C-alpha positions in Angstrom: 17.9 -5.5 6.4 19.4 -6.4 3.1 21.1 -3.7 1.1 19.1 -4.2 -2.1 15.8 -3.6 -0.2 17.1 -0.4 1.3 18.4 0.8 -2.0 15.0 0.1 -3.6 13.3 2.2 -0.9 15.8 5.0 -1.4 15.4 5.1 -5.2 11.6 4.9 -4.9 11.5 7.9 -2.6 13.4 10.2 -5.0 11.2 9.3 -8.0 7.9 9.8 -6.1 6.3 13.2 -5.7 7.9 14.5 -2.5 11.4 13.2 -3.4 11.1 14.7 -6.9 10.0 18.0 -5.6 12.9 18.1 -3.1 15.5 17.2 -5.8 14.2 20.0 -8.1 14.2 22.5 -5.3 17.8 21.6 -4.2 19.0 21.9 -7.8 17.2 25.2 -8.0 19.0 26.5 -5.0 22.3 25.2 -6.3 22.0 27.0 -9.5 20.8 30.1 -7.7 23.9 30.3 -5.5 26.0 29.4 -8.5 24.8 32.5 -10.3 22.9 30.6 -13.0 19.7 32.5 -12.6 17.8 31.1 -15.6 18.4 27.5 -14.6 17.5 28.3 -11.0 14.2 29.9 -12.0 13.3 26.8 -14.1 14.1 24.2 -11.4 12.4 26.2 -8.6 9.4 26.8 -10.8 9.1 23.1 -11.6 9.5 22.3 -7.9 6.7 24.7 -7.0 4.5 23.6 -9.9 4.8 19.9 -9.0 4.1 20.7 -5.4 0.8 22.4 -6.4 -0.1 19.7 -8.9 0.4 16.7 -6.7 -1.3 18.4 -3.7 -4.3 19.5 -5.7 -7.3 17.3 -4.7 -8.9 16.8 -8.1 -5.6 15.7 -9.6 -4.7 13.3 -6.8 -8.2 11.9 -6.8 -7.9 11.3 -10.6 -4.7 9.2 -9.9 -6.3 7.3 -7.1 -9.4 6.5 -9.1 -7.4 5.1 -12.0 -6.3 2.4 -9.5 -9.2 1.9 -7.3 -11.9 1.7 -10.0 -10.3 -1.5 -11.3 -11.8 -3.7 -8.6 -15.0 -3.3 -6.7 -15.7 -4.5 -3.2 -15.9 -8.2 -2.4 -19.4 -9.8 -2.8 -19.0 -12.0 0.4 -20.5 -15.0 -1.5 -17.5 -17.1 -2.6 -16.7 -20.1 -0.4 -12.9 -20.5 -0.1 -10.6 -21.8 2.6 -8.0 -19.1 2.8 -8.2 -15.3 3.2 -4.8 -13.5 2.8 -4.5 -10.1 4.4 -1.4 -8.3 3.1 0.9 -6.5 5.6 1.0 -2.7 6.2 2.6 -0.4 8.7 2.6 -0.4 12.5 4.3 0.7 15.7 4.9 -1.1 19.0 4.3 1.7 21.4 3.0 -0.1 24.6 1.2 3.1 25.6 -1.1 2.8 22.6 -3.9 0.3 22.2 -3.6 -2.2 19.4 -6.2 -0.3 17.4 -3.8 2.6 17.3 -0.6 0.5 16.9 -1.6 -0.4 13.3 -1.6 2.0 10.5 -5.0 3.1 9.3 -4.7 1.0 6.1 -3.6 -2.0 8.2 -6.6 -1.7 10.5 -9.0 -1.6 7.6 -7.4 -4.6 6.0 -7.6 -6.7 9.2 -11.3 -5.7 9.7 -12.2 -6.6 6.1 -10.4 -9.9 6.5 -12.3 -10.7 9.7 -15.7 -9.8 8.2 -15.0 -12.2 5.3 -13.7 -14.9 7.7 -16.9 -14.6 9.8 -19.0 -15.2 6.6 -17.1 -18.3 5.5 -17.3 -21.3 7.8 -14.0 -23.1 8.5 -11.9 -20.4 6.7 -8.5 -19.3 7.9 -6.9 -15.9 7.8 -3.3 -15.5 6.7 -1.3 -12.5 8.0 2.0 -11.6 6.4 4.4 -8.7 6.9 7.9 -8.1 8.4 8.9 -6.0 11.5 10.0 -2.9 9.6 11.7 -0.6 12.1 10.1 -2.3 15.2 10.8 -5.4 17.2 7.6 -7.2 16.2 6.3 -8.4 12.9 3.3 -6.8 11.2 1.8 -10.3 10.8 1.9 -10.6 14.6 0.5 -7.2 15.2 -2.4 -7.8 12.8 -3.2 -11.1 14.5 -3.3 -9.3 17.9 -6.1 -7.1 16.6 -7.9 -10.1 15.1 -7.6 -11.9 18.5 -9.1 -8.9 20.2 -12.0 -9.0 17.8 -12.8 -12.6 18.5 -11.0 -14.5 15.9 -9.8 -17.9 17.2 -6.0 -18.3 17.1 -6.3 -21.7 15.4 -7.9 -20.0 12.5 -4.9 -17.7 11.8 -1.6 -18.4 10.0 1.3 -16.0 10.4 4.4 -15.3 8.4 6.6 -12.4 9.5 9.3 -12.8 6.9 8.0 -11.2 3.7 9.0 -7.6 3.3 7.2 -6.8 0.1 4.2 -8.0 -2.0 6.3 -10.3 -4.2 7.6 -12.2 -1.2 4.0 -12.4 0.2 2.9 -13.9 -3.1 5.6 -16.5 -3.1 4.7 -17.6 0.4 1.0 -17.7 -0.4 1.6 -20.0 -3.4 3.3 -22.5 -1.1 0.0 -22.8 0.8 -2.7 -22.5 -1.8 -1.0 -23.5 -5.0 -3.5 -22.9 -7.8 -6.6 -22.9 -5.6 -8.7 -19.8 -5.3 -8.4 -17.6 -2.2 -9.5 -14.1 -1.1 -6.9 -11.4 -1.3 -7.4 -8.4 1.0 -5.4 -5.2 0.6 -5.9 -1.5 0.1 -7.8 -0.5 -3.1 -4.8 1.4 -4.5 -2.6 -1.5 -3.9 -4.9 -4.1 -5.4 -4.0 -3.8 -9.1 -0.3 -4.4 -8.4 -1.1 -7.2 -6.0 -3.4 -9.0 -8.5 -0.7 -8.6 -11.2 2.0 -10.2 -9.0 -0.2 -13.0 -7.7 -1.7 -13.9 -11.0 1.8 -13.8 -12.7 2.7 -16.7 -10.4 -0.3 -18.8 -11.6 -2.5 -18.1 -8.6 -6.2 -17.4 -8.5 -6.8 -14.5 -6.1 -10.3 -13.1 -5.5 -9.9 -9.4 -4.9 -11.4 -7.9 -1.7 -10.2 -4.3 -1.8 -10.6 -2.0 1.2 -9.2 1.3 2.5 -10.6 3.3 -0.5 -9.3 6.8 -0.8 -11.2 8.1 -3.8 -13.9 10.7 -3.7 -16.7 10.3 -6.2 -18.0 13.8 -5.6 -15.2 16.4 -5.7 -15.2 20.1 -6.7 -12.4 21.7 -8.7 -12.4 24.6 -6.4 -10.2 23.0 -3.8 -7.0 24.3 -2.2 -3.9 22.1 -2.3 -3.5 20.1 0.9 -1.2 17.5 2.5 -3.8 14.8 2.3 -3.9 15.1 -1.5 -0.1 15.0 -1.7 -0.1 11.7 0.2 -2.8 10.3 -2.1 -0.6 11.3 -5.1 2.4 9.7 -3.5 0.5 6.4 -2.9 -0.8 6.4 -6.5 2.5 7.1 -8.1 4.1 4.5 -5.9 1.7 1.9 -7.2 2.0 3.0 -10.8 5.8 2.7 -10.5 5.4 -0.7 -8.8 3.2 -2.0 -11.7 5.7 -0.7 -14.3 8.6 -2.4 -12.4 6.6 -5.7 -12.1 5.9 -5.7 -15.9 9.6 -5.0 -16.7 10.6 -7.9 -14.5 8.1 -10.1 -16.2 
């Protein structure tokens, strides 16, 4: 795996909620053992405060909704040739069924892609995504679930090379050019994906899935790990959007 990609992942981790909390905590301990009590209290307080904030359900839900409310579900009426399902995570444990090998987000993306494919005659599903830390590409793993659910292999196109959304967009442009196509990805990821695809002159039709927002939520909620993960995902996307705009 190229050094630049690994460096990007490392930097991203430390500016997202969990990495930021860890950095503040480590600095707090450093100052504590160095006898700098005032600085130690400040850094440890910020660490604890951010942990509570990012794991507080109403706050994480607010962040998620800012992304997910930008695009509503697909209307299943547009007649296009290609449906592009973006890659997600997976494992290759042979002791698990394919429904468990894919990440929850990946399973939902594939299912939405299949539903749309079934409603559009003669359409083709495009799966992209690299192997990650496994010995099989995400594109291939997604196609295995599609095959198990009755999609004909001749109606699928696979590319296991792209390791990020920009590379997926570049590949997709080589197939569709400026023609409309359906873009399937998680609702939190859709704004950044649309920005990248449209910046290359393409015409994606959004079909978001894997929604995480909660329209009915009380403020009397205890912090939890699920909310922390939602905050991480949202901050990751906001940073990605900012970086995409900086790169032009």
